[in-house]
Structure formats: structure tokens, C-alpha cells
C-alpha positions in Angstrom: -109.3 236.2 22.1 -109.6 235.7 25.8 -113.2 234.3 25.3 -112.0 231.3 23.5 -109.1 230.3 25.9 -111.4 228.8 28.6 -112.7 226.5 25.9 -109.1 225.3 24.8 -108.1 224.6 28.4 -111.3 222.5 28.8 -110.6 220.8 25.6 -107.0 220.1 26.8 -108.5 218.5 29.9 -111.1 216.4 28.0 -108.1 215.3 25.6 -106.2 213.9 28.5 -109.3 212.2 30.0 -110.4 210.8 26.7 -107.0 209.4 25.9 -106.8 207.6 29.1 -110.3 206.1 28.7 -110.8 205.5 25.1 -107.5 205.1 23.2 -107.6 204.9 19.5 -111.0 203.4 18.5 -111.4 201.8 14.9 -113.8 202.9 12.5 -115.6 199.7 12.6 -116.9 200.6 16.2 -118.2 204.1 16.5 -118.0 204.7 12.7 -121.3 203.0 12.1 -122.9 204.9 14.9 -124.3 207.7 12.9 -127.2 210.1 13.6 -130.1 210.1 11.2 -131.3 213.2 9.6 -129.9 213.0 6.1 -130.4 210.8 3.1 -127.5 208.8 1.8 -126.5 209.8 -1.7 -124.5 207.3 -4.0 -121.4 208.7 -5.2 -121.3 209.5 -9.0 -118.5 208.9 -11.4 -116.4 212.0 -11.8 -116.8 213.7 -15.2 -114.3 215.5 -17.1 -113.7 219.3 -16.6 -116.4 221.4 -18.3 -117.3 225.0 -18.5 -113.6 226.3 -18.0 -114.1 229.2 -20.4 -117.4 230.2 -18.8 -115.7 231.0 -15.3 -113.6 234.1 -14.9 -112.9 233.7 -11.1 -113.7 232.0 -7.9 -114.5 234.2 -5.0 -115.1 232.5 -1.6 -116.6 233.4 1.8 -116.8 231.3 4.8 -114.9 229.3 7.8 -111.8 227.1 8.3 -112.9 224.6 5.6 -112.3 227.2 3.0 -109.7 229.3 4.8 -106.4 229.3 2.9 -104.6 231.5 5.5 -106.5 234.7 6.1 -106.3 233.9 9.9 -102.6 234.1 9.7 -102.8 238.0 9.2 -105.1 238.6 12.3 -104.8 238.4 16.0 -106.5 235.1 16.9 -105.6 231.9 18.4 -107.5 230.1 15.7 -104.5 229.4 13.3 -103.1 226.5 11.3 -99.9 228.0 10.2 -97.6 225.7 11.8 -96.7 221.8 11.7 -98.1 219.3 11.3 -100.6 221.4 9.1 -99.4 221.3 5.6 -98.0 217.8 6.1 -98.6 217.1 2.5 -98.7 220.5 0.9 -96.6 220.9 -2.2 -93.1 219.6 -2.5 -91.9 221.3 0.6 -94.6 220.2 2.9 -95.1 223.5 4.5 -98.1 224.9 6.6 -99.8 227.7 4.9 -102.7 228.3 7.3 -105.1 225.9 5.6 -106.6 223.6 8.5 -105.6 220.4 6.5 -102.7 218.2 5.8 -102.8 219.6 2.0 -105.1 221.4 -0.3 -108.7 222.4 0.9 -111.9 222.3 -1.3 -111.6 225.7 -3.0 -108.2 224.6 -4.4 -109.6 221.6 -6.0 -112.6 223.8 -7.4 -110.3 226.4 -8.7 -108.3 223.9 -10.4 -111.3 222.1 -11.9 -112.5 225.3 -13.1 -109.2 225.8 -15.0 -108.4 229.1 -13.1 -105.5 228.0 -10.8 -104.1 225.2 -8.8 -104.4 227.2 -5.5 -106.9 229.7 -4.3 -105.2 232.4 -2.3 -106.2 234.2 0.9 -107.1 237.7 0.4 -105.0 239.0 3.2 -102.0 237.2 1.8 -98.9 239.6 1.6 -97.9 238.2 -1.8 -101.3 238.8 -3.5 -100.7 239.3 -7.3 -102.9 241.1 -10.0 -103.5 237.9 -11.3 -104.7 236.6 -8.0 -107.2 239.4 -7.9 -108.5 238.9 -11.3 -108.9 235.3 -10.9 -110.3 235.1 -7.4 -109.5 235.0 -3.7 -110.9 233.7 -0.5 -112.2 235.9 2.4 -112.8 233.0 4.6 -111.7 233.1 8.3 -111.3 229.9 10.3 -113.6 230.0 13.5 -116.3 232.2 11.9 -120.1 231.6 11.3 -123.4 233.0 10.3 -124.1 233.8 14.0 -122.4 237.2 14.5 -121.3 235.9 18.1 -119.4 233.0 16.6 -116.8 235.4 15.2 -116.7 237.7 18.1 -116.1 234.7 20.6 -113.1 233.5 18.5 -111.7 236.8 17.5 -111.9 236.1 13.7 -113.4 237.7 10.8 -117.2 237.9 10.7 -119.1 237.2 7.7 -120.2 240.7 7.6 -116.6 241.8 7.5 -116.0 239.5 4.9 -118.6 241.1 2.8 -116.9 244.5 3.5 -113.6 243.1 2.4 -115.2 242.1 -0.9 -116.3 245.7 -1.4 -112.7 246.7 -0.9 -111.7 243.8 -3.3 -114.0 245.3 -5.9 -112.1 248.5 -5.9 -108.8 246.7 -6.3 -110.2 244.9 -9.2 -111.2 248.1 -10.9 -107.8 249.6 -10.4 -106.0 246.4 -11.5 -108.3 245.7 -14.7 -110.9 248.3 -15.2 -114.8 248.1 -15.0 -114.9 245.4 -17.5 -112.6 243.1 -15.4 -115.1 243.7 -12.3 -118.1 243.1 -14.4 -116.6 239.8 -15.8 -116.0 238.5 -12.2 -119.5 239.5 -11.1 -121.3 237.9 -14.0 -119.0 235.2 -15.0 -117.3 234.3 -11.7 -118.4 231.7 -9.2 -119.1 232.7 -5.6 -119.0 230.0 -2.9 -120.1 230.3 0.5 -119.5 227.7 3.5 -120.2 228.5 7.0 -122.4 227.3 9.8 -120.5 224.4 11.5 -118.7 226.6 14.2 -121.9 228.2 15.0 -123.4 224.7 16.2 -120.1 223.1 17.4 -118.6 226.1 19.1 -121.1 228.9 19.9 -124.1 226.7 20.6 -122.8 223.4 22.2 -119.2 223.8 23.5 -119.4 227.4 24.7 -123.2 227.3 25.4 -123.4 231.0 24.5 -126.9 230.8 23.0 -128.3 228.7 25.9 -131.6 230.7 25.9 -132.2 229.2 22.2 -133.9 226.0 21.5 -132.4 223.7 18.6 -135.3 225.2 16.2 -134.8 228.7 17.3 -131.1 228.5 16.9 -131.5 227.0 13.5 -133.8 230.0 12.6 -131.3 232.5 13.8 -128.5 231.0 11.8 -130.8 230.8 8.5 -131.7 234.4 9.2 -128.2 235.6 9.3 -127.2 233.3 6.4 -130.0 234.8 4.2 -128.8 238.3 5.0 -125.5 237.6 4.1 -126.6 236.2 0.7 -128.8 239.0 0.1 -125.9 241.3 0.7 -123.6 239.3 -1.6 -126.2 239.4 -4.4 -126.9 243.2 -3.9 -123.2 243.7 -4.3 -123.4 242.1 -7.7 -122.6 238.5 -7.5 -124.7 236.5 -10.2 -123.6 232.8 -9.7 -123.8 231.7 -6.1 -123.0 228.2 -4.5 -124.1 227.7 -0.9 -122.4 224.8 0.8 -125.1 223.1 3.1 -124.4 222.2 6.7 -122.5 218.8 7.2 -123.3 216.1 9.8 -121.3 218.1 12.2 -122.3 215.8 15.1 -120.1 213.1 13.5 -116.8 214.9 13.3 -114.3 213.4 15.9 -114.1 216.3 18.3 -118.0 216.5 18.5 -118.1 212.5 19.1 -115.6 213.2 21.9 -117.5 216.1 23.7 -121.1 214.9 23.0 -121.3 211.4 21.9 -121.0 209.7 25.3 -118.8 206.7 26.2 -118.8 205.2 22.8 -118.3 208.4 21.0 -121.5 208.2 18.9 -122.5 211.0 16.5 -124.3 213.9 18.6 -128.0 213.8 17.6 -128.4 217.3 18.9 -125.7 218.8 16.5 -127.1 217.0 13.5 -130.7 218.1 14.4 -129.7 221.7 14.2 -127.8 221.1 11.0 -130.6 219.5 9.2 -133.0 222.3 10.3 -130.6 224.9 9.0 -130.5 222.9 5.6 -134.4 222.9 5.4 -134.4 226.5 6.3 -131.9 227.5 3.7 -133.6 225.6 1.0 -136.5 227.8 1.4 -134.3 230.8 1.8 -132.6 230.0 -1.5 -135.9 229.8 -3.4 -137.0 233.3 -2.1 -133.6 234.8 -3.2 -134.1 233.3 -6.4 -137.4 235.1 -6.9 -135.9 238.3 -5.4 -132.9 238.2 -7.8 -134.4 236.5 -11.1 -130.9 237.4 -12.9 -128.9 235.4 -10.6 -128.3 231.7 -10.3 -128.3 230.2 -6.8 -127.5 226.5 -5.9 -127.6 224.8 -2.5 -125.0 222.2 -2.6 -126.3 219.4 -0.3 -123.2 217.6 1.3 -124.9 216.3 4.3 -126.0 212.7 3.1 -123.0 212.2 1.0 -120.6 213.2 3.9 -122.6 211.0 6.3 -122.0 208.2 4.0 -118.3 208.7 3.9 -118.3 208.7 7.8 -120.6 205.4 8.0 -119.0 203.6 5.2 -115.5 204.8 5.0 -114.1 201.8 3.3 -116.4 202.5 0.3 -114.3 205.7 -0.3 -110.8 204.1 0.6 -110.6 205.0 4.3 -110.2 202.8 7.4 -110.8 205.5 10.1 -113.6 208.0 10.1 -114.1 208.6 13.9 -110.7 209.8 14.7 -108.6 212.5 13.2 -104.8 211.7 12.1 -103.3 214.3 14.4 -102.4 213.2 17.8 -105.1 211.0 19.5 -107.6 212.2 16.9 -110.2 212.9 19.6 -109.8 216.6 20.3 -106.7 218.0 18.6 -107.5 220.9 16.3 -105.7 224.3 15.5 -103.1 225.0 18.5 -104.0 221.7 20.1 -102.8 219.9 16.8 -99.0 221.1 16.7 -95.6 219.7 16.1 -94.7 219.5 19.7 -97.4 217.5 21.5 -99.1 215.8 18.5 -97.7 213.0 16.7 -99.0 212.1 13.0 -100.7 208.9 12.2 -98.9 206.3 10.2 -100.7 206.6 6.9 -102.7 209.8 6.3 -104.4 208.2 3.1 -106.2 205.8 5.7 -108.0 208.8 7.5 -111.1 210.8 6.7 -110.1 213.4 9.2 -106.9 215.2 9.4 -107.5 216.6 12.8 -110.5 216.4 15.1 -112.5 218.7 13.0 -111.2 218.9 9.3 -111.1 216.4 6.6 -108.0 215.4 4.9 -107.0 216.3 1.4 -108.0 212.9 0.1 -111.4 213.3 1.6 -111.8 216.7 0.3 -111.1 215.6 -3.2 -113.7 213.1 -3.0 -116.2 215.6 -1.8 -115.4 218.2 -4.5 -115.7 215.7 -7.1 -119.1 214.9 -6.0 -120.2 218.6 -5.6 -118.8 219.6 -9.0 -120.6 216.8 -10.8 -123.9 217.2 -9.0 -124.1 221.0 -8.4 -121.4 223.3 -9.8 -121.7 222.2 -13.3 -125.4 223.4 -13.1 -124.2 226.8 -12.0 -121.6 227.1 -14.8 -123.5 225.5 -17.7 
């Protein structure tokens, strides 16, 4: 944990400086300053829910985008189990450990698949037999494909998440027998979402891989991601969805840290992201050959999310360069709190909840897109 404290202190100092210099810029200014590197895709209309009966469970691995509260149970500073997180979650508006004002992508996916309305954390103390048999999330906010990323943030590595999955399989056997486990492995959906923290935190903010070029670090990430997916497939998963890297250089905190005076998108961040996506395209093709009985789909969100950031009005937003929490420039995790951070006037106007994570509204739009364009291929 000590390794991440200097970064948070630096972030606090940057926050004070940024607040005095910039104030709250509108999306019309910096919003159009997006780095190239991904083709813009038009949003397709949302179709009806399909394939519900063909999916038995949703099992998820990754980082804070899909962590519903696993970090609550570990010793790390990377948490979101306090206000104003959960600002719009449920009727009681309570924080759960989700890095959002409300539901996160895996909640929406689980609902669309007809499994349940919320996907629980595997480390939740209230996990039920039904939770086990219909799926959980092993994700841990702050982790990445690069093993160093989890080490620096004192969170659950992707390798450890895979070990937890082995433990999960034993619990499923005990709860429902071998048939229940087989049904999950063959008819469940396995989703993987990681990589952003490798680029934003390990490589750029902490400079912990300074001996790597953009290209060589992208190769390192792809190598570790491929090894993780190989392990997941070897463990029996047969329907796997991999979420691509987003335009991470355009999230509010990275604009503040690396976007210059005008808080433009960071070209370096986005360059690595596009390199990783290209490498993962090749890796997924190779894994399909190695595991002919499995279905793998790489869900490319780069272009669609970039379009949301550049044209927020087209998706019902007015602000895409600042988060709703505090100044919106740097607040995330402990920096976004009920003591020092006010919440924006209307959350629905914002693409980002804090300086790193989208709002519930933005997540729903993104899930509608990936469900129609990718997930239905996987469950057909």
C-alpha cells in the first residue's frame, strides 16, 4: 500500500494546482480534442433481450470497471465503499464498492442475460448458493495485466483472480454437483476487462516501467493478457468475451496529468491502447486455433467510447472532459469522498462519475452497444 501513497499525494497537489488554473471547463472546449487511433462507430439501436436460456452464469475478471466490491475485503487504499460512490445505487443510494454512482457494466450484462439484476463480488460476505451458480465477479479495482500493477496498488492480481476461480469451481461442485459446474463452464459467459491501470498508473503516472517503449510495453501487456486467457480456457471456460482497451488518454484524470494546459487527450496513452488492441486481435485468433471448441470475442469499445467523448451531446451528455465528483479533474477513489468532494448538479449530464470511471448512464449505453454488436455472437 505504501507504494501508491506518493502517487495519491502528488495527485492531491496536482488537484489543488489544476483547480486554481483551470476551473470547470465545458465539453465544448477540450471535448473535441481527442487523440486519433480508433475508428468511430455509429451506435446501433438496442435490440430485445435474446439468448437468455442459453446462458447459465456470468463470471467476470478484471479491474475497477467491473469490480462490484471485492476491494472492500482486502487491505488496499483503492476502494469505493464510501459516499459519494453509490450516489444513485438502489433505493437507499448506498456505496457498495462499485467505482460508480450506480450500477456498473456487469450488472447491466447480467440483467440482459436474464440471470439477475446485480452481479456480486466473489469476496462478498453475503454470497449465496444462487450467487455462485449464476456467476460472480473476481475483479479488483487497480489491477492490470502487468503483474506489477496489482503489486503497486496492493490489489488482487489477474493471476490471483484465476486462482480464486479454481476455488470457485470447488464451491460450485459442493453447491450443485459436477453437472452445475459443467453448465457454467460450457454455457456461461466469461468476461475479462483490464489494462487501463497498466497504462495510466504503472506506465505513465508511476513511471514504473520507464525502461519500456510504448511498443514494448504494449507487447508486455499483450503477453500477460494472453497468458491469462490461456489459463482461463485451460480451466474450462468456453465462451469468453474480452473487452478491448478504451481511449484511456481521454479520461479526465489523464487529460489533467498528461494533456497539457488545455487538457487534451494524451496521445501517448492512446497510442499504447491501440497497440494493445492490435496485439490482442492477433492473440485471440491464435487462442481460437488452440482451443477450437471455445468461442472468443474481442469486444472493441475504443471507437465507440471515443465517439461518446468527442460527441457527448449525441448520447445525451453535456460534459465529457470532467467527472461529476469534486472538480472532476483528479478525484477518484479516496480523493472522491463525502468530506472534500461535492457532487455535480445533474449526474445525468456527465459521461464520467469521477475522474476515471463513467457514470451509470454511460455504462448502460456502452453495454447496449457491446451486447448488440458482440455478446449476441457469443451466446447465439
